[in-house]
C-alpha positions, 0 to 999 in steps of 0.5 A, a space after each residue: 468266178 465265172 466260167 473260164 474261157 479261151 479267146 483269140 487276140 488277132 494280131 493281124 490288121 484290118 482288112 485281114 483282121 479276123 473278130 475275135 468274137 468269132 472264136 471261143 471256146 466256153 468251160 463250166 465253172 469249176 472246170 480244170 482245163 489247160 490249152 496245150 498248143 494249136 496246129 494246123 487250125 485245130 486247138 489241142 487242151 486237156 480237160 483235167 476235170 473229164 480226164 479226156 483232151 479236146 480236140 477244138 476246131 474254131 472254124 468250124 466249132 467242131 469238138 472231138 473229146 478223147 478219153 486219156 489212154 489207160 497207160 497214162 492215166 495214172 500220171 494225170 495227178 503225179 506229173 505233166 502230161 503235155 501233148 501236141 495236135 497235128 494232121 498228116 500231110 494232105 489230110 484235112 479231116 483226120 488228125 493225131 494227137 501225140 501225149 507225152 510224159 517223163 516219168 521221172 519218180 525217183 526210182 531208177 529202174 523206171 525212169 522213164 519217158 513215154 509216149 501214146 499216139 492217137 488216130 482219129 482215123 480208126 478212133 484207138 490209141 496206140 501202145 505206149 512208147 517208152 525209152 529209158 531217161 538218159 543215165 546222166 539224168 540227176 536225181 534230184 530235189 525238181 523231178 524232171 517234167 515237160 514245161 506246162 508253159 511251153 507248147 511243142 514245137 513240129 520240125 521236119 518229122 519230130 515234135 519238141 518239147 522243153 523239159 525242165 526240172 534236174 534236167 533242162 533239155 528237149 524232149 523229141 518225138 520222132 513221128 516217123 520211127 515212133 521213138 522218144 529221146 531227149 536232147 540236151 541243149 547248148 552246154 554251158 548256156 542255160 546251166 551258166 545263168 541265172 534267170 533266163 527264158 528259153 524255147 524251141 524254135 525252128 532254125 533259119 532255114 529249117 532245123 531245130 533251133 533252140 533259143 535263149 534270152 537272158 538280159 534282153 540279149 538272145 541267142 539262137 542256136 542251130 542243131 547240127 548233126 554230123 556224118 557219124 549221126 552225132 548231133 551238136 549246137 552251133 551259135 547261130 545268132 545273137 539278138 540285142 533285144 534291148 536295141 530292138 525294142 521301145 525300152 528306156 534304160 530306166 524301165 526295165 523288166 523281166 522278159 518272158 518268152 510266151 509262145 512261138 508260132 511255128 509256121 511264121 517263124 515268130 516268137 511272142 514275149 511279154 514285159 510288164 513295161 510293153 506288154 504282149 509283143 512279137 518278133 519274127 526271127 528271121 527279118 527282126 521286125 517288132 509289133 506290139 499287139 494291143 491287148 490288156 498288159 497282162 501275163 497270162 498264157 498264150 498259145 498262137 494259132 496259125 491257120 490259112 486264109 483265102 480271099 474267097 472265102 468269108 469269115 465273120 464278115 472279113 475279108 480273109 477267111 480262116 480254113 484248115 487244110 485240104 486246098 492249095 496251099 500256094 493260093 493262101 495267106 497264113 494269119 497268126 492270132 493269139 489264144 489266151 486263158 484268160 485267168 492265168 
């Protein structure tokens, strides 16, 4: 096997298409790494071989290798360390990295959620932020973990990750309060069904959303908070995917949710029959992505394009932050790990 790489799969047509060869990230043969997400024109990768996190700007080719915080190093070989990258409002140079861990080591005294924030402005990690796991989280044969196959979703001022194992839930990190919490999924929706696909999304009009797909039927849920601060879920929409997708009944196959583009409210899915495709959750527009029909690790990469800036010979170029967003067009491509 040769060196592993990350490469881009464009999702827009010419002339707005960015040539896939314009971007790419190579790793040395034998390197262990995991792409965990992208946001605000930056890609976030955890480099397991180096015990570092990598923040990469595909447009400028800038790379930032950051040592993991000592307080989380011990978790790297025991559980899933997940995270996210983001820029503060109005920032075009500096960024933040948030790492999260569900520390479920079967010790009732030490079961907790951990988070740590890095600022490129200061160049240091902050203190470890912790909170005990809710008492209702059972101790089972499958420890609670942050899902490695689902990237974080930014909703308002909080980042959200899917949890799985002894509990299916949502880990929330509040960027303003610098706190972590667990949000339960809609009661009975997950536990009452067998094989399913689920992900955090942005609800229609804003707010936290939750999407679950069972047998080509998708349910979109919205999180509400009452005047007493008590949260609950409301079923917002049911989508009959078998009527939306070009599928013959006899050719149905399991449908996988492989990514969510939060700025465009687009969910990426894959089946062995269709391959990779996207669905806009509000308009329900369907589009097949021309890509080899393989199940891989896909991460939507959203950037902002301005007609006056040329990248790779195209009419629209990729830029990240620092300009009037009202004059820009958002474009989405898919970042793929070719070996998964």
